[in-house]
N, C-alpha and C positions, 0 to 999 in steps of 0.2 A: 435426502442427505441434509444434515445440519452442518453448516460451515460457520465458524467464527473467524473473522478477520481481525488481526492484531497489527496495528501500525507500529513500526519500530520506534525506539526511544530517540531522544534528542541528540543531535550532533552539534559540533561547533559551526558547521555550515548552516544548520537550521537557525541557530542563534544569530548568525551574521546575515540572515535573509538572503542566502545565496541559493541559486537553483541547484537542486540535488537530484540528478537522474542516475542513469546506470553507468555513466562514464566516470563518476567520482565515487570513491569507496572509503569514506571516513568511518572511524570507530565512533561509538557513543562518547559523548562528552562526559566529564566527571559527574556533573549534575544530572545528565541524562541517564547515566547508569544508576545513580542513587534513586532517582524517581522510579525507574523501572523496577528496582529491587523493592521499593515501597509498594508499588502497585501489585507486584507479583505475589505479595503476601495475601492479597485478597482474591487470588485466582487459583482455581483447582484444575491443574493440567491432567489429572488422572482420569477424568471423565471422557477424554478424547481417544478415539481409536487410532488416529494417526496424526502426525504433525509434519506439515510441509513448509519450507522456508526458502525465501530468496537467497541466492548465494552471496549477496552483498553483506559486508561485515556488520553494518548497523542492524540488519535483520537477524543475522546469525547470533549476534551477541544478545539481542533482545529475546530471541527464542530460548536461548540457554538459560537466561535469567528466569523466564516465566515457567519453563518446564523442568528445570533442575538438571543435574548431571546424568541421570540414569535413563530418562525417557529418550528413545531414539528419534532423531529428526531426519527428514528426507529433504534434500536440496534439489530445487528445480529452477533452471535458468529462465524459464518462461515467466517466473514471478518477479524478475528484476523490474526496477522502476523504468518509466519512460526514458528513452534515450533522447536527451535534449541537444545532441550534436554539439556545435561550437558554443552553445549557451550554457552547457553544463559546468557547474562550479563558479559561474559568474554572478555578479550582484543583480538580483531582481529589481532593486531600486533604481539602478542605472538604466536597465532596459525599460523600466516603467517611464522614466523621463524621456527616453528616446522614442518609445513606441507605446504611448498610453492606451491606444486602442487594442493592444495585445493582452490587456488585463481587464478583468471585470471589477465591479465595485468592491469585491472582497480582497482584491489584490492577487487573484488566481489567474494563471495564464489561460487564455481562450484560444480558439482555433485561428484567430487573427495572427497568432504567433508565426504561423507558417508563411505569411507574407514576407517576413523578415528573416526567419530562421530556416534556411533552405535544406539543411542536412539533418534535421531532427527526424526521429521516427514518427511516421504519420499516425493519426488517431486510428485509422483503419488497421494498420499493421499491428499497433499496440493491442487493440481490441481482439484481433484475430489470434494473437499468440496467447492471450489470457483465456479466451473462449476455448481454445484448443486444450489448454491445461485443465480447465474446469469440466469440459465435456468428458475428457478422459477420466478425471477424478470421479465424476458421477457414475460412469459406467462400471468402475471398479468398486465403488463404495455407496451404492444407492441408499443403504439403510444405516450408514455410519455417521459418527460425529467427528468432524475434521477441524483441526486448528491450522490456519494459514497465516504465517507471519510474513508481512510484506511491507508495502509502502503506501504513501498517501494517495497518489494518483492511481496506483494499482487498485486500491480499495474502491475509489470512486468509479473507476472504469468497470470493474466486474459487477458492481451493483447496477450501474447504468446499462451494462450489456443485457442484464436480465429484466430490468424494469423500465428503461426509457430509451430503448433502441440505440444505446451507446452514447447518449447525450449526457456527459458528466456534469453539465452546468447545473443540474438539479440538486447536486450533492456538494455540500461544503467540505472542506478539508477536515479530516479527523484530527483530533489532538494526538500528539506523540503518546504512544501506549494506549490510544483509544481503541475501542472494540466495536465491531459490528457483527450482527448475526443474520445469516440468510437460511431460509429453508428452501431447498432446491428439489423439485420433482419433475417428472415428465408432464404433469398436468398444470402445475402452477409454481412459480417462485415468489416467495414473499420475503420482505425485509422485516425482521423481528425487532431489531433495534439498530441504532446508528450512533456512533461516537459516545459510547458509554465509557466513562472513566472510573478507575478503581481507587484512585488516591488523590 
């Protein structure tokens, strides 16, 4: 199965450097939508056999921009971003000052977050729901080409699930509207490319 992961376009929360998980549901910003439309001109959605999308608005809007009005999309709640609990929608810069060890050198949250953020979805729970989705997807579509429109940490975790035993620290955050491609089979899963941008 060939899977292309597409991270959603930019929102105002992205620009404000706020934590954006599954409890916040902003639309694309004006410039985020404009960039998605520009990138989508270099994207051929017709080659995919199916399109699956997170139910959150930023992913739904990005998907529709990239695939157009006529290609059907299937929504699956398991593709939602990590649930950051009480940290969702809050300033990552403020938390970085309070809990510097919860962030890595790139400014990405690490598992040290869980020392301070007690009601966030655990990495294990997060990986399990994504693995459940992709296992089911592979059983139904072993020889198909699938587009999955989702989120930054979702993309990192699903690649980590297959390649690094769920350790997302190996993968940087993709750009908004960045693409990754996986080839998934029973024998071997390989990462074809990561963070490809179209505009």
